[in-house]
VOTOR-637979 format. One record per residue (C-alpha): residue number from 1; residue in three letters; chain; x, y, z. Coordinates in steps of 0.5 Angstrom, whole numbers, plus 500, padded with zeros to 3 digits. Example, Ala and Ser with C-alpha at 12.3 -4.5 7.8 and 13.67 -1.06 7.14 Angstrom:
  fidren  drenlo  setor    u    v    w
       1     ALA      A  525  491  516
       2     SER      A  527  498  514
***
This chain:
  fidren  drenlo  setor    u    v    w
       1     UNK      A  540  481  873
       2     UNK      A  547  483  875
       3     UNK      A  548  487  869
       4     UNK      A  541  491  871
       5     UNK      A  544  491  878
       6     UNK      A  551  494  876
       7     UNK      A  549  500  871
       8     UNK      A  544  502  877
       9     UNK      A  550  502  882
      10     UNK      A  554  506  876
      11     UNK      A  549  511  875
      12     UNK      A  547  512  881
      13     UNK      A  554  514  883
      14     UNK      A  555  518  878
      15     UNK      A  550  523  881
      16     UNK      A  552  530  884
      17     UNK      A  553  528  891
      18     UNK      A  555  521  890
      19     UNK      A  562  519  887
      20     UNK      A  564  521  880
      21     UNK      A  560  524  874
      22     UNK      A  564  521  869
      23     UNK      A  562  514  870
      24     UNK      A  555  516  867
      25     UNK      A  560  515  860
      26     UNK      A  560  507  861
      27     UNK      A  554  506  867
      28     UNK      A  549  504  862
      29     UNK      A  553  499  858
      30     UNK      A  552  492  863
      31     UNK      A  544  494  863
      32     UNK      A  544  495  855
      33     UNK      A  548  488  854
      34     UNK      A  543  485  860
      35     UNK      A  537  487  856
      36     UNK      A  539  484  850
      37     UNK      A  538  477  853
      38     UNK      A  531  474  855
      39     UNK      A  524  475  852
      40     UNK      A  519  481  852
      41     UNK      A  516  481  859
      42     UNK      A  523  480  862
      43     UNK      A  526  486  858
      44     UNK      A  520  490  860
      45     UNK      A  522  489  868
      46     UNK      A  529  490  867
      47     UNK      A  528  496  865
      48     UNK      A  524  498  870
      49     UNK      A  528  495  876
      50     UNK      A  534  499  873
      51     UNK      A  531  505  874
      52     UNK      A  528  503  881
      53     UNK      A  534  501  884
      54     UNK      A  538  507  881
      55     UNK      A  533  512  884
      56     UNK      A  533  509  890
      57     UNK      A  540  509  891
      58     UNK      A  541  516  888
      59     UNK      A  535  518  893
      60     UNK      A  537  515  899
      61     UNK      A  537  521  903
      62     UNK      A  530  522  902
      63     UNK      A  529  515  907
      64     UNK      A  531  519  913
      65     UNK      A  527  525  911
      66     UNK      A  520  521  911
      67     UNK      A  522  516  917
      68     UNK      A  526  520  922
      69     UNK      A  525  527  920
      70     UNK      A  518  528  918
      71     UNK      A  515  524  923
      72     UNK      A  519  527  929
      73     UNK      A  517  534  928
      74     UNK      A  510  533  925
      75     UNK      A  507  527  928
      76     UNK      A  503  526  923
      77     UNK      A  505  519  921
      78     UNK      A  509  513  924
      79     UNK      A  516  511  921
      80     UNK      A  514  505  918
      81     UNK      A  509  509  914
      82     UNK      A  515  513  912
      83     UNK      A  520  507  910
      84     UNK      A  514  505  906
      85     UNK      A  512  511  902
      86     UNK      A  519  512  900
      87     UNK      A  519  505  897
      88     UNK      A  513  507  893
      89     UNK      A  516  513  891
      90     UNK      A  521  510  887
      91     UNK      A  516  506  884
      92     UNK      A  512  512  881
      93     UNK      A  520  516  879
      94     UNK      A  521  509  876
      95     UNK      A  514  507  872
      96     UNK      A  515  510  866
      97     UNK      A  521  506  864
      98     UNK      A  516  500  863
      99     UNK      A  515  503  857
     100     UNK      A  523  504  855
     101     UNK      A  523  496  856
     102     UNK      A  517  494  852
     103     UNK      A  519  498  847
     104     UNK      A  526  496  846
     105     UNK      A  525  489  847
     106     UNK      A  520  489  841
     107     UNK      A  524  493  836
     108     UNK      A  531  494  838
     109     UNK      A  533  488  835
     110     UNK      A  531  491  828
     111     UNK      A  537  496  828
     112     UNK      A  542  490  831
     113     UNK      A  545  490  824
     114     UNK      A  548  498  825
     115     UNK      A  552  501  829
     116     UNK      A  549  508  828
     117     UNK      A  542  506  828
     118     UNK      A  541  501  834
     119     UNK      A  544  507  838
     120     UNK      A  540  512  835
     121     UNK      A  534  508  837
     122     UNK      A  536  506  844
     123     UNK      A  538  513  845
     124     UNK      A  532  516  843
     125     UNK      A  527  511  846
     126     UNK      A  531  512  853
     127     UNK      A  531  520  853
     128     UNK      A  523  520  851
     129     UNK      A  521  516  856
     130     UNK      A  525  520  862
     131     UNK      A  522  526  859
     132     UNK      A  515  523  860
     133     UNK      A  518  521  867
     134     UNK      A  518  529  868
     135     UNK      A  510  530  866
     136     UNK      A  504  531  870
     137     UNK      A  502  532  877
     138     UNK      A  507  526  880
     139     UNK      A  513  529  875
     140     UNK      A  520  529  877
     141     UNK      A  526  530  875
     142     UNK      A  531  528  881
     143     UNK      A  536  523  878
     144     UNK      A  537  526  871
     145     UNK      A  542  523  867
     146     UNK      A  543  530  865
     147     UNK      A  546  532  872
     148     UNK      A  552  528  872
     149     UNK      A  554  534  868
     150     UNK      A  554  539  873
     151     UNK      A  561  537  874
     152     UNK      A  564  536  866
     153     UNK      A  562  544  865
     154     UNK      A  565  544  858
     155     UNK      A  560  539  855
     156     UNK      A  555  542  860
     157     UNK      A  555  548  856
     158     UNK      A  550  544  850
     159     UNK      A  545  545  854
     160     UNK      A  544  552  853
     161     UNK      A  542  550  846
     162     UNK      A  538  543  847
     163     UNK      A  536  543  855
     164     UNK      A  537  537  859
     165     UNK      A  534  532  854
     166     UNK      A  540  533  849
     167     UNK      A  545  532  855
     168     UNK      A  541  525  857
     169     UNK      A  541  523  849
     170     UNK      A  549  524  848
     171     UNK      A  550  520  855
     172     UNK      A  545  514  852
     173     UNK      A  547  514  845
     174     UNK      A  555  513  847
     175     UNK      A  554  508  852
     176     UNK      A  549  505  846
     177     UNK      A  555  505  842
     178     UNK      A  560  502  846
     179     UNK      A  555  496  848
     180     UNK      A  554  494  840
     181     UNK      A  563  494  840
     182     UNK      A  563  489  846
     183     UNK      A  557  485  843
     184     UNK      A  559  485  836
     185     UNK      A  566  487  835
     186     UNK      A  572  481  835
     187     UNK      A  577  486  834
     188     UNK      A  578  493  836
     189     UNK      A  573  494  841
     190     UNK      A  578  496  846
     191     UNK      A  582  502  842
     192     UNK      A  574  504  840
     193     UNK      A  572  505  847
     194     UNK      A  578  508  849
     195     UNK      A  579  512  844
     196     UNK      A  571  514  844
     197     UNK      A  571  516  852
     198     UNK      A  578  520  851
     199     UNK      A  575  524  846
     200     UNK      A  569  526  851
     201     UNK      A  573  528  856
     202     UNK      A  578  532  852
     203     UNK      A  573  535  848
     204     UNK      A  570  537  855
     205     UNK      A  577  539  858
     206     UNK      A  577  544  852
     207     UNK      A  571  547  852
     208     UNK      A  572  548  859
     209     UNK      A  578  552  857
     210     UNK      A  575  557  853
     211     UNK      A  569  559  858
     212     UNK      A  569  566  859
     213     UNK      A  572  568  865
     214     UNK      A  568  571  871
     215     UNK      A  569  578  870
     216     UNK      A  566  584  876
     217     UNK      A  563  590  873
     218     UNK      A  562  596  878
     219     UNK      A  558  599  873
     220     UNK      A  553  594  872
     221     UNK      A  554  589  878
     222     UNK      A  548  588  882
     223     UNK      A  549  586  889
     224     UNK      A  544  581  894
     225     UNK      A  544  580  901
     226     UNK      A  542  572  902
     227     UNK      A  540  570  909
     228     UNK      A  541  563  910
     229     UNK      A  538  562  917
     230     UNK      A  540  556  921
     231     UNK      A  533  554  924
     232     UNK      A  532  547  926
     233     UNK      A  525  544  923
     234     UNK      A  523  542  930
     235     UNK      A  524  550  932
     236     UNK      A  520  552  926
     237     UNK      A  514  547  926
     238     UNK      A  514  547  934
     239     UNK      A  516  553  938
     240     UNK      A  513  560  937
     241     UNK      A  515  564  931
     242     UNK      A  517  569  936
     243     UNK      A  524  565  936
     244     UNK      A  524  565  929
     245     UNK      A  523  572  929
     246     UNK      A  529  574  934
     247     UNK      A  534  571  929
     248     UNK      A  531  574  922
     249     UNK      A  531  580  927
     250     UNK      A  538  580  929
     251     UNK      A  541  578  921
     252     UNK      A  537  584  919
     253     UNK      A  540  589  923
     254     UNK      A  547  587  921
     255     UNK      A  546  588  913
     256     UNK      A  548  594  911
     257     UNK      A  543  600  910
     258     UNK      A  539  600  904
     259     UNK      A  539  592  902
     260     UNK      A  535  588  898
     261     UNK      A  535  582  903
     262     UNK      A  533  574  900
     263     UNK      A  530  570  906
     264     UNK      A  529  562  906
     265     UNK      A  522  559  903
     266     UNK      A  517  559  908
     267     UNK      A  521  563  913
     268     UNK      A  514  563  917
     269     UNK      A  509  558  917
     270     UNK      A  503  563  917
     271     UNK      A  501  570  913
     272     UNK      A  504  575  917
     273     UNK      A  502  581  913
     274     UNK      A  497  583  919
     275     UNK      A  500  580  924
     276     UNK      A  505  582  930
     277     UNK      A  511  580  926
     278     UNK      A  510  583  920
     279     UNK      A  508  590  923
     280     UNK      A  515  589  926
     281     UNK      A  519  587  920
     282     UNK      A  516  592  916
     283     UNK      A  518  598  921
     284     UNK      A  525  595  921
     285     UNK      A  525  595  913
     286     UNK      A  523  603  914
     287     UNK      A  528  604  919
     288     UNK      A  534  601  915
     289     UNK      A  531  602  908
     290     UNK      A  531  595  907
     291     UNK      A  527  591  901
     292     UNK      A  526  584  903
     293     UNK      A  524  578  899
     294     UNK      A  520  573  904
     295     UNK      A  517  567  904
     296     UNK      A  510  565  908
     297     UNK      A  504  561  906
     298     UNK      A  498  566  904
     299     UNK      A  491  565  902
     300     UNK      A  488  569  896
     301     UNK      A  482  568  893
     302     UNK      A  480  562  896
     303     UNK      A  487  559  894
     304     UNK      A  492  557  898
     305     UNK      A  499  558  896
     306     UNK      A  507  557  898
     307     UNK      A  509  564  896
     308     UNK      A  515  570  896
     309     UNK      A  512  576  897
     310     UNK      A  516  583  898
     311     UNK      A  517  588  904
     312     UNK      A  519  594  903
     313     UNK      A  518  601  907
     314     UNK      A  512  602  904
     315     UNK      A  509  595  906
     316     UNK      A  508  588  903
     317     UNK      A  507  588  896
     318     UNK      A  500  586  892
     319     UNK      A  505  582  887
     320     UNK      A  507  575  889
     321     UNK      A  510  569  886
     322     UNK      A  507  562  887
     323     UNK      A  510  555  887
     324     UNK      A  509  552  881
     325     UNK      A  510  546  882
     326     UNK      A  508  544  889
     327     UNK      A  511  537  892
     328     UNK      A  506  531  891
     329     UNK      A  504  529  898
     330     UNK      A  507  534  902
     331     UNK      A  504  540  899
     332     UNK      A  499  538  895
     333     UNK      A  495  531  893
     334     UNK      A  496  528  886
     335     UNK      A  490  525  883
     336     UNK      A  486  526  890
     337     UNK      A  481  520  887
     338     UNK      A  487  515  886
     339     UNK      A  491  517  892
     340     UNK      A  487  520  896
     341     UNK      A  489  515  902
     342     UNK      A  495  519  903
     343     UNK      A  493  526  904
     344     UNK      A  496  525  911
     345     UNK      A  503  526  909
     346     UNK      A  502  533  908
     347     UNK      A  507  537  911
     348     UNK      A  503  544  913
     349     UNK      A  497  544  908
     350     UNK      A  495  543  901
     351     UNK      A  497  549  897
     352     UNK      A  495  551  889
     353     UNK      A  500  551  884
     354     UNK      A  502  558  882
     355     UNK      A  500  560  875
     356     UNK      A  504  567  873
     357     UNK      A  512  567  873
     358     UNK      A  512  573  877
     359     UNK      A  517  578  876
     360     UNK      A  519  582  881
     361     UNK      A  522  589  880
     362     UNK      A  527  592  886
     363     UNK      A  530  599  883
     364     UNK      A  533  597  876
     365     UNK      A  533  589  878
     366     UNK      A  528  585  875
     367     UNK      A  528  579  879
     368     UNK      A  525  572  878
     369     UNK      A  524  568  884
     370     UNK      A  522  561  884
     371     UNK      A  521  557  890
     372     UNK      A  525  550  893
     373     UNK      A  523  544  888
     374     UNK      A  522  549  882
     375     UNK      A  528  549  880
     376     UNK      A  527  541  878
     377     UNK      A  523  543  873
     378     UNK      A  527  547  866
     379     UNK      A  520  550  864
     380     UNK      A  519  554  871
     381     UNK      A  526  558  870
     382     UNK      A  524  559  862
     383     UNK      A  518  562  863
     384     UNK      A  521  567  869
     385     UNK      A  527  568  864
     386     UNK      A  522  570  858
     387     UNK      A  517  574  862
     388     UNK      A  523  578  863
     389     UNK      A  528  577  869
     390     UNK      A  535  579  870
     391     UNK      A  537  574  875
     392     UNK      A  534  567  878
     393     UNK      A  533  567  885
     394     UNK      A  531  560  889
     395     UNK      A  529  561  895
     396     UNK      A  529  554  899
     397     UNK      A  528  550  906
     398     UNK      A  533  545  905
     399     UNK      A  532  543  913
     400     UNK      A  529  537  912
     401     UNK      A  536  534  909
     402     UNK      A  540  530  914
     403     UNK      A  546  528  909
     404     UNK      A  549  533  904
     405     UNK      A  548  530  899
     406     UNK      A  540  531  898
     407     UNK      A  544  539  898
     408     UNK      A  548  538  893
     409     UNK      A  543  535  889
     410     UNK      A  538  541  889
     411     UNK      A  544  546  888
     412     UNK      A  546  541  882
     413     UNK      A  539  544  879
     414     UNK      A  541  551  880
     415     UNK      A  547  549  876
     416     UNK      A  543  547  871
     417     UNK      A  538  552  870
     418     UNK      A  544  557  870
     419     UNK      A  547  554  863
     420     UNK      A  541  553  860
     421     UNK      A  539  560  861
     422     UNK      A  545  564  861
     423     UNK      A  543  567  867
     424     UNK      A  546  568  875
     425     UNK      A  542  563  880
     426     UNK      A  542  565  886
     427     UNK      A  540  560  891
     428     UNK      A  538  562  898
     429     UNK      A  537  556  903
     430     UNK      A  535  555  910
     431     UNK      A  541  550  913
     432     UNK      A  544  551  906
     433     UNK      A  546  550  901
     434     UNK      A  546  558  899
     435     UNK      A  550  559  893
     436     UNK      A  551  564  887
     437     UNK      A  552  560  880
     438     UNK      A  554  564  874
     439     UNK      A  551  563  867
     440     UNK      A  557  558  865
     441     UNK      A  555  554  871
     442     UNK      A  561  555  876
     443     UNK      A  559  556  883
     444     UNK      A  563  563  884
     445     UNK      A  561  563  892
     446     UNK      A  558  558  897
     447     UNK      A  555  560  904
     448     UNK      A  557  554  910
     449     UNK      A  552  550  911
     450     UNK      A  549  548  918
     451     UNK      A  553  542  919
     452     UNK      A  560  546  916
     453     UNK      A  559  552  922
     454     UNK      A  555  552  928
     455     UNK      A  551  559  928
     456     UNK      A  543  561  927
     457     UNK      A  545  564  921
     458     UNK      A  550  566  916
     459     UNK      A  550  572  912
     460     UNK      A  552  572  904
     461     UNK      A  554  578  900
     462     UNK      A  552  576  893
     463     UNK      A  554  579  887
     464     UNK      A  551  578  879
     465     UNK      A  551  582  873
     466     UNK      A  544  582  870
     467     UNK      A  543  579  863
     468     UNK      A  537  580  858
     469     UNK      A  540  576  852
     470     UNK      A  536  569  851
     471     UNK      A  539  562  849
     472     UNK      A  537  558  844
     473     UNK      A  534  553  849
     474     UNK      A  530  559  854
     475     UNK      A  526  561  847
     476     UNK      A  525  554  844
     477     UNK      A  524  550  850
     478     UNK      A  525  542  849
     479     UNK      A  525  543  841
     480     UNK      A  530  537  841
     481     UNK      A  525  532  845
     482     UNK      A  520  533  839
     483     UNK      A  526  531  834
     484     UNK      A  527  525  838
     485     UNK      A  519  523  838
     486     UNK      A  520  524  830
     487     UNK      A  526  520  830
     488     UNK      A  523  513  834
     489     UNK      A  516  514  831
     490     UNK      A  519  513  824
     491     UNK      A  524  508  826
     492     UNK      A  518  504  829
     493     UNK      A  514  505  823
     494     UNK      A  520  503  819
     495     UNK      A  521  497  823
     496     UNK      A  515  494  822
     497     UNK      A  517  492  815
     498     UNK      A  524  490  816
***
């Protein structure tokens, strides 16, 4: 198990906000060497324990959210229940890797005579089960090996062609080759490892040097006033909404007249359309000719939504964007017959998932907005771009996170989505991180977080260039996954006769 735990630690340290993404190219070697020892069930459990350990380590910042922050603010469950929920969360995230370990132990030895076939089988199988953990009501993509590329901007560009699972495949393929050389070669293994890693890092730097330079074009440049409120969750959930309104009112009085203003997710925790606060915001938007994109929960046709809606001089818009991927247990109850006992974990209310990739039109801007962890799911951003958005906005409330690692990991998804779809992505968050990312994954501007600058709010003047083109990945989605399904199927069938 030493190899399993070593790989888990190295993989976790390669995630954004941890240590260094370059570790990912060797992180899996101890695991793959260890998997070749022992029988079928032992190998199956090793794969699961690897995934469980690395996902728990890289998501350590969720533990204080569930065990301290939420219980203190909402008083909905005691701290020990939050601790237990954290460790159960790891089981759900790592569960699919039982399948990887099982099939690997059954068939990997059939390709042990070939460096290429052995690496191809391992990489295809691992990638497929990593993809499977993103599906269904419990699907989650946090801790994907692709996240390690956020600071490897050269190789990250491949995701505009094959998406994040092409990156995952490349990582596992390289690790599998290096593990094969260590186990099977007596000579030249050190030279092979050094040469392979040198080529990877050299290629990454070469591509980075040829990326287009970010340019300002006054003729096409668009501007968004991003308001990062630094409102504690205790104030948001337990104090009068008038206190929140006072902070937002101050910010709106300081943005230039005629601005398009984006506020964080759930700026208010109730439907403000027919309230005193809604009326005051409407008056302010008329006085200063402001258009606001603001989040608050609503009930539409019997369904409750965590949504974003425009508010301008003419009032609230009829169209809205509802969060496509509500957070399991916090915002909706997955598989109620199985997890009915966990309904006490909801934060504000249970919401229905949105069904329409709404694109807001503000003047000549076409804005694809999404909410919070929607950015963890590639299909949400692709649907918005395919629906005609020229820029992607992520409105989120990251005020629950006590550790900067959680903020960095959330922003890393904006970096991935930007490159995959060749769009500027703007994230606006309560307490931060609020930033603008260009279509090549570079963070062009970032506002200080609440811990970096003690203020009730920060106003960001974010600029972007609208883009109407679509990348290969935007148009064709996870085509690479289906290629891997075919490869894995053919190799398994072929392995039956070897």
